[in-house]
C-alpha positions in Angstrom: 0.1 -0.2 0.0 1.5 3.8 -0.9 2.1 6.1 1.8 -0.7 8.8 1.9 -0.1 12.2 1.0 1.0 14.3 4.2 -2.4 16.3 4.9 -2.9 18.7 7.5 -4.3 17.3 10.6 -7.7 18.7 12.7 -6.6 18.6 16.2 -9.5 19.0 18.7 -8.8 19.0 22.7 -9.6 15.9 24.8 -11.5 18.0 27.6 -11.1 20.8 29.2 -8.1 23.1 30.2 -4.7 23.3 28.8 -2.8 20.0 27.1 1.0 19.9 26.0 2.6 17.7 23.1 5.0 15.4 24.4 7.6 14.8 21.6 10.4 13.2 23.3 8.5 10.4 24.6 6.2 9.7 21.2 8.1 11.4 18.2 5.2 9.4 15.7 1.3 8.5 16.5 0.9 5.5 18.7 -1.2 2.5 17.6 -4.2 2.3 18.7 -3.5 -0.8 21.4 -1.6 1.8 23.2 -4.0 4.5 23.1 -6.3 2.0 24.6 -3.7 1.0 27.5 -1.8 3.5 28.7 -3.6 6.6 29.6 -5.0 4.6 33.1 -2.1 2.5 33.8 0.3 6.0 33.1 -2.0 8.0 35.3 -2.1 5.7 38.1 1.7 5.1 38.3 2.1 9.0 38.3 -0.4 9.5 41.2 1.4 6.9 43.0 4.5 9.0 42.4 3.3 12.4 43.6 1.7 10.1 46.5 4.2 9.2 47.7 6.5 12.5 47.7 4.1 14.5 49.3 3.6 17.0 46.1 0.7 19.1 45.0 -0.6 17.6 42.1 -3.0 14.6 42.1 -1.7 13.1 38.8 -1.4 13.4 34.8 -4.0 12.7 32.7 -2.6 11.5 29.2 -4.3 11.6 25.7 -4.0 10.7 22.4 -6.2 12.6 19.8 -4.4 11.9 16.5 -2.5 9.3 18.2 0.0 11.5 19.3 0.2 11.9 23.3 -0.6 15.3 25.2 -0.7 15.5 28.8 -2.3 17.8 31.8 -1.5 18.5 35.2 -4.3 17.6 38.1 -4.3 19.4 40.9 -4.5 18.0 44.6 -7.9 18.5 45.9 -7.6 20.8 49.1 -8.2 18.5 51.6 -5.7 15.8 50.7 -3.3 19.2 50.8 -2.6 19.1 54.4 -1.4 15.2 54.1 0.6 16.0 51.4 2.4 18.8 52.9 3.2 16.1 56.2 4.5 14.0 54.1 6.6 16.7 51.7 8.5 17.5 55.4 9.5 14.5 55.5 10.8 13.8 52.0 14.7 15.5 52.6 14.7 14.7 56.5 14.3 10.3 56.1 15.7 10.6 51.8 12.8 8.7 51.2 14.3 8.2 47.9 16.4 5.3 49.3 13.6 3.1 50.8 12.2 3.2 47.3 15.7 2.6 45.4 16.2 -0.1 47.8 12.2 -1.4 47.5 12.9 -1.3 43.3 16.2 -3.5 43.6 15.7 -6.2 46.1 11.5 -6.6 45.4 10.2 -4.7 42.4 12.7 -5.1 40.1 13.5 -9.3 40.7 9.5 -10.0 40.7 9.5 -8.0 37.3 12.1 -9.9 35.6 10.2 -13.6 37.4 6.6 -12.1 35.5 8.5 -11.4 32.4 9.8 -14.6 32.0 7.0 -16.4 33.7 5.2 -14.8 30.2 7.9 -15.2 27.9 7.8 -18.8 28.3 4.6 -19.3 26.5 5.2 -19.9 23.0 2.4 -17.8 21.4 2.7 -19.8 18.2 1.9 -23.2 19.8 -1.8 -21.6 21.5 -5.3 -22.5 19.6 -7.1 -19.2 18.6 -8.5 -18.6 22.4 -6.1 -19.3 24.0 -4.0 -16.8 22.3 -6.4 -14.4 22.8 -6.3 -15.3 26.2 -2.7 -14.7 26.3 -3.1 -11.3 24.6 -5.2 -9.8 27.1 -2.6 -11.2 29.5 -0.1 -9.6 28.1 -1.6 -6.3 27.5 -2.7 -6.7 31.7 0.9 -7.4 32.5 2.1 -4.7 30.1 -0.6 -2.0 32.0 0.8 -3.4 35.3 4.7 -2.6 34.0 3.5 1.1 33.0 1.9 2.0 36.4 5.4 0.8 37.8 7.9 2.6 35.6 6.2 5.9 36.5 5.3 4.9 39.9 9.2 5.2 40.8 9.7 8.4 38.4 10.2 10.9 41.9 13.1 8.3 43.0 14.5 8.4 39.2 14.0 12.4 39.1 14.0 14.4 42.7 17.9 13.4 44.0 19.1 14.7 40.8 17.0 17.7 40.2 17.9 18.6 43.6 21.7 18.7 43.4 21.3 20.4 40.2 19.1 23.1 42.0 22.5 23.4 44.6 25.2 23.1 42.4 24.5 24.9 39.5 23.5 28.0 42.1 27.1 27.3 43.6 29.2 26.8 41.0 27.2 28.4 37.9 28.6 25.5 35.8 26.3 23.8 33.0 23.8 21.0 33.0 26.3 18.7 30.9 29.3 19.3 33.1 27.4 18.5 36.7 25.1 15.2 35.2 28.8 13.8 33.8 29.3 13.1 37.6 26.4 10.7 37.4 28.4 8.7 35.0 28.4 5.2 36.3 25.7 5.6 38.3 23.4 3.7 35.7 25.2 0.7 34.0 21.8 -0.5 32.8 22.0 2.7 30.3 24.9 1.7 29.2 24.3 -1.7 28.1 25.4 -3.2 31.3 24.3 -6.2 33.2 25.3 -9.3 34.2 24.4 -11.6 31.2 26.4 -8.9 29.1 29.3 -8.8 31.4 29.2 -12.5 31.3 28.5 -12.8 27.4 31.5 -10.1 27.0 34.2 -11.8 29.6 33.1 -15.0 27.7 33.7 -14.6 24.2 37.0 -12.4 25.3 38.0 -15.6 26.6 37.4 -17.7 23.5 39.3 -16.2 20.0 37.4 -19.3 17.9 34.1 -18.6 19.6 34.5 -14.9 19.2 35.6 -15.7 15.0 32.3 -17.9 14.7 30.2 -14.4 14.9 31.8 -12.9 12.3 30.3 -16.1 10.1 28.8 -15.6 7.0 25.1 -16.9 7.8 22.0 -15.5 7.6 21.9 -13.8 11.1 18.7 -15.1 13.0 19.8 -18.9 12.7 23.6 -17.8 13.2 22.1 -16.7 16.5 19.7 -19.4 17.4 23.1 -22.1 16.2 25.6 -20.7 18.9 23.4 -19.8 21.3 22.4 -23.7 21.6 26.5 -24.7 21.5 27.0 -26.9 24.7 30.2 -24.3 25.9 30.6 -21.6 28.0 30.4 -19.3 25.0 26.9 -20.3 24.2 25.6 -20.8 27.6 26.7 -16.7 27.7 24.8 -16.0 24.5 21.6 -17.7 25.7 21.4 -16.0 28.9 22.0 -13.3 27.5 19.1 -13.4 24.9 17.1 -14.5 26.9 17.8 -11.2 29.1 17.9 -8.5 25.8 16.0 -11.0 23.5 12.4 -9.4 23.9 13.2 -5.8 25.0 12.2 -3.2 22.4 15.0 -1.2 20.6 13.5 2.2 20.8 10.1 3.3 21.7 7.8 2.1 23.9 5.0 1.3 22.1 4.3 -2.2 19.9 5.1 -0.8 16.6 8.6 -0.8 18.1 10.7 -3.8 17.2 12.5 -6.1 19.8 16.1 -7.0 19.5 15.7 -10.4 18.4 13.4 -9.0 14.8 17.4 -7.2 13.9 19.3 -10.0 14.6 21.7 -8.6 12.2 22.4 -5.0 14.1 22.5 -7.1 17.1 25.1 -9.3 16.6 27.1 -6.0 15.4 26.7 -4.8 18.4 27.7 -7.7 20.3 30.7 -7.8 18.7 31.3 -4.3 19.1 31.2 -4.6 23.1 33.5 -7.9 23.1 36.1 -5.6 20.6 36.3 -2.6 22.3 37.0 -2.2 25.9 35.2 0.8 27.6 37.0 3.7 28.8 36.5 4.2 33.0 35.8 7.8 33.5 37.6 9.1 36.9 34.6 10.2 38.0 36.3 10.9 41.8 38.7 13.3 40.0 35.8 15.1 38.3 33.7 15.6 41.4 37.0 16.9 42.7 37.1 19.5 40.0 33.8 20.2 40.0 33.8 20.6 43.9 36.6 22.8 44.0 34.2 25.5 42.6 32.0 24.8 45.5 32.0 27.7 48.2 33.8 26.5 51.1 30.5 26.1 53.4 28.7 24.0 50.9 31.3 21.9 50.2 30.1 18.8 52.6 26.3 19.4 51.6 27.9 19.1 47.4 29.2 15.8 48.4 26.1 14.5 49.9 23.9 15.3 47.7 26.1 14.1 44.6 25.8 10.9 46.1 21.8 11.0 46.9 21.6 11.9 43.0 24.0 8.8 42.0 21.3 6.7 44.3 18.2 8.3 42.4 19.9 8.3 38.8 20.4 4.8 38.5 16.5 4.1 38.8 16.1 6.3 36.1 16.4 3.9 33.5 16.1 0.2 35.1 12.8 1.0 35.9 11.3 1.3 32.3 14.1 -1.4 30.7 12.8 -3.9 33.4 9.2 -2.7 33.6 7.4 -1.7 30.5 9.9 -1.8 27.5 10.3 -5.4 28.7 6.5 -6.0 28.5 5.9 -4.0 25.5 8.4 -6.8 23.4 6.6 -9.7 24.6 3.0 -8.0 24.2 4.3 -7.6 20.2 5.8 -11.2 20.3 2.1 -12.3 21.0 0.7 -9.7 18.3 3.0 -10.6 15.9 2.2 -14.3 16.5 -1.7 -13.8 15.9 -0.6 -11.7 13.0 1.8 -14.0 11.0 -1.9 -16.6 11.8 -3.8 -14.0 10.0 -1.8 -13.4 7.2 -1.6 -16.8 6.1 -5.5 -17.2 6.8 -5.2 -13.9 4.0 -7.4 -12.3 6.9 -4.1 -9.3 6.6 -1.6 -8.1 4.3 1.0 -8.4 6.4 1.7 -9.8 10.1 3.0 -6.8 10.7 -0.3 -4.5 10.7 -2.1 -6.7 13.8 0.1 -4.4 15.6 -2.5 -1.6 14.5 -5.5 -2.8 16.3 -6.4 -2.4 19.8 -6.4 -5.0 22.0 -10.7 -5.9 21.5 -9.9 -5.8 17.9 -7.1 -8.0 18.0 -9.3 -10.6 20.0 -12.2 -10.2 17.8 -10.5 -10.8 15.1 -9.1 -14.5 16.7 -12.4 -15.0 17.2 -13.7 -14.4 13.6 -14.5 -11.0 13.2 -14.3 -9.0 9.2 -12.9 -5.3 11.0 -10.9 -3.8 11.3 -10.3 -5.4 7.7 -6.6 -5.7 6.1 -7.1 -2.4 4.4 -7.9 -0.8 7.5 -5.0 -1.9 9.7 -2.7 -0.9 6.5 -3.6 2.4 6.6 -3.2 2.6 9.8 0.4 1.6 10.0 0.9 4.2 6.6 -0.4 6.7 9.0 2.1 5.9 11.4 4.7 6.2 9.3 3.6 9.1 7.3 3.3 11.6 10.4 5.9 13.0 13.4 4.8 14.6 16.2 6.1 17.9 14.3 3.0 17.8 12.7 1.3 18.5 16.0 0.6 21.3 18.1 2.8 21.9 20.8 -0.3 22.9 22.8 -4.3 21.9 22.8 -7.0 23.6 24.5 -6.6 26.9 27.0 -3.3 28.5 27.1 -0.5 26.8 29.3 -1.1 27.4 32.9 2.5 28.8 34.6 4.2 26.3 37.3 3.2 27.0 40.7 5.3 30.1 42.2 7.8 28.1 44.7 7.9 31.3 47.0 4.2 30.9 47.9 4.7 27.3 49.2 6.2 25.9 52.5 10.2 25.4 52.2 9.8 21.2 52.0 7.4 21.5 49.3 8.9 24.5 47.4 12.0 22.3 47.1 10.3 19.2 46.0 9.0 21.4 43.2 12.1 23.2 42.2 14.1 20.0 41.9 11.1 18.3 39.6 10.7 21.3 37.7 14.2 21.4 36.8 14.6 17.5 36.2 11.5 17.9 33.6 12.9 20.6 32.7 16.2 19.4 31.3 14.5 16.4 30.2 12.2 18.1 28.1 14.2 21.5 27.0 15.2 22.2 23.8 17.6 24.9 22.4 16.0 28.0 20.5 19.5 29.1 19.5 19.6 29.6 15.3 21.3 27.5 13.1 24.2 28.2 10.3 24.8 26.6 7.2 26.7 24.0 8.4 26.4 24.1 12.2 23.4 22.9 14.1 22.5 24.2 17.6 21.3 21.9 20.0 21.9 21.4 24.0 25.1 20.1 25.2 23.9 15.9 26.5 27.3 14.1 27.4 30.8 15.8 26.7 33.0 14.8 24.4 33.7 15.8 20.6 34.0 13.0 17.9 33.5 12.5 14.3 31.4 10.2 12.3 28.8 9.5 8.7 25.4 10.7 10.4 22.8 7.9 10.2 19.6 9.1 10.0 16.7 6.8 12.3 13.3 7.2 11.8 12.2 4.1 13.0 13.1 0.3 14.0 13.6 -0.3 10.5 16.4 2.4 9.9 18.7 0.1 12.6 19.7 -1.8 9.8 22.0 0.6 8.4 24.2 1.6 11.6 27.4 0.2 11.6 30.2 0.5 14.0 31.4 4.8 14.5 28.3 5.9 13.2 26.8 9.3 14.8 23.0 8.5 15.5 20.8 10.7 14.1 17.2 10.7 15.5 13.5 12.5 16.7 14.3 11.2 20.3 15.5 8.0 22.1 14.6 5.6 25.0 16.4 3.9 27.5 15.8 0.9 25.4 18.7 2.0 22.8 21.5 0.8 25.3 21.6 -2.7 23.8 23.3 -0.8 20.4 25.5 1.9 21.9 28.6 0.1 21.1 28.3 0.4 17.4 27.9 4.4 18.1 30.5 7.3 18.1 27.9 10.2 18.7 24.0 10.8 19.2 22.4 13.7 17.7 18.8 14.4 18.5 15.5 16.8 17.5 14.1 16.4 21.1 14.5 15.8 24.8 17.3 18.1 27.0 20.1 16.8 29.5 18.1 14.7 31.1 16.8 13.3 28.4 17.0 9.1 28.2 19.3 9.9 24.8 21.5 12.2 27.1 21.7 9.3 29.7 22.6 6.7 27.3 24.8 8.7 25.8 26.9 10.1 29.2 26.8 6.3 30.3 28.7 4.8 27.3 30.9 7.8 27.4 29.9 9.0 24.0 29.2 12.3 22.7 25.6 13.7 22.7 24.0 17.0 21.1 20.3 16.8 21.8 17.3 19.2 21.5 18.3 20.4 18.1 14.3 20.9 17.0 15.1 19.6 13.8 18.4 17.8 12.8 17.1 15.4 11.3 15.8 17.9 8.3 19.1 19.8 8.7 21.3 16.7 8.5 21.4 14.3 5.5 22.0 10.7 6.0 25.1 9.4 5.5 26.7 12.9 6.0 30.1 13.0 8.1 29.5 15.4 11.1 31.5 16.5 14.3 29.6 16.3 17.1 30.7 18.8 20.1 29.0 17.3 23.1 30.2 20.2 25.4 29.3 22.8 23.0 26.1 21.2 22.2 26.9 22.3 18.5 27.1 20.1 15.9 29.4 20.7 12.2 28.4 19.5 8.7 31.9 18.1 7.7 31.0 16.9 4.2 
């Protein structure tokens, strides 16, 4: 089916009040499945976050007009405010994020992995139509629970780093990119690190014959399957790693993305790059001491304490996605593709992947024999998804955006909390307003360093095959899931997001320069162009 001509879209606000577009997490329109599943789970999790930290907001609503993500903050009811105020007074005195970080590491994360593996152990291809429909609903409910969990731990992920930034910028005047460089090493998962990854790299580095086998000129999917089943240390390590990452999305949150095993060639190249290239360790202690020298002596001990707390929270930032909904989304996609292949073989669909653009009720109805939605309808939804981006949607719908609460009107503990959240969210969603030049694209500094490479335009998972070792990723935005492919990259450039966006975090953790929030680098830099990425200045120079 041909791609439709892009037309001007008509937008109506999904409810009263102001609604703000989120182009960072959702640069393209979402599937009907996501638009049905996500809003309630997100709102519940966001409400959990607000209540845990005593913030004066009830939750954040989300809605998807024309498939684009819009959100709206909801204030807390007046009768609840005293309770929130009391909780806010405890946050910094008790350092409550430590309790949640411990709960995450010792309870939630292990339980999530067990739940993922239980669902992953079921082969959807072997189920009857009725059983597959029930399995789809099970995957959907699990996915929703993981979305809620992801959002419930938001405060721990953003408040300690935001509080660190608020104080340290005031004391030193240093830019966020330099201060956030001190977070490197605090979130190994952001750089693809895990026990499974470490064991994989170690096993292959000690077995040159096994490493050579990864370069075999076989079909990549078949090669991975053969090597993971070999009765050797490398075979076991590869199998364990693929069980851990195989069904995690490579980018994005929606089931329109692809999971790692769907792109075996990219996965193999990334594994080889990780084996062949030793990561350079950053001397965080020396960097912390250098930045500390800019802090007034009377605040030096406080600076060191805030840094330690920021690193505790920062670890949760990407883990809560990787171990929660990114894995769950991949499992939902695997089940949907199994159903799609079944229906495509029966002539019910033009392509099995079109099935992911049905909502959950449509999916189950189609397995039961429903003639709707038609094959043409689902194909048109895919074409729409590929045609439009968040640049085609207005930044705001409904009433004019309301300014954030004036911290000076709030009691000090709540004012400090709100300042930390505001700074963290500002650094998450910011974009540069500086003008570009003919060969100079200006964005926000995200990860220090200067490197050159070939810019590879990635508009979606299908473009991952174009990435080669030493390339610079050029895309609208990324998620923490992209960490699997980091060993291939020498730099990252995004249209959206700031110094605390996922693209910035993964670039810092792996030690490659990143420039984010350029607004339109994807339109300004042709695919295949050689560029220089200056992550300290926030500048991309087109070289040829």
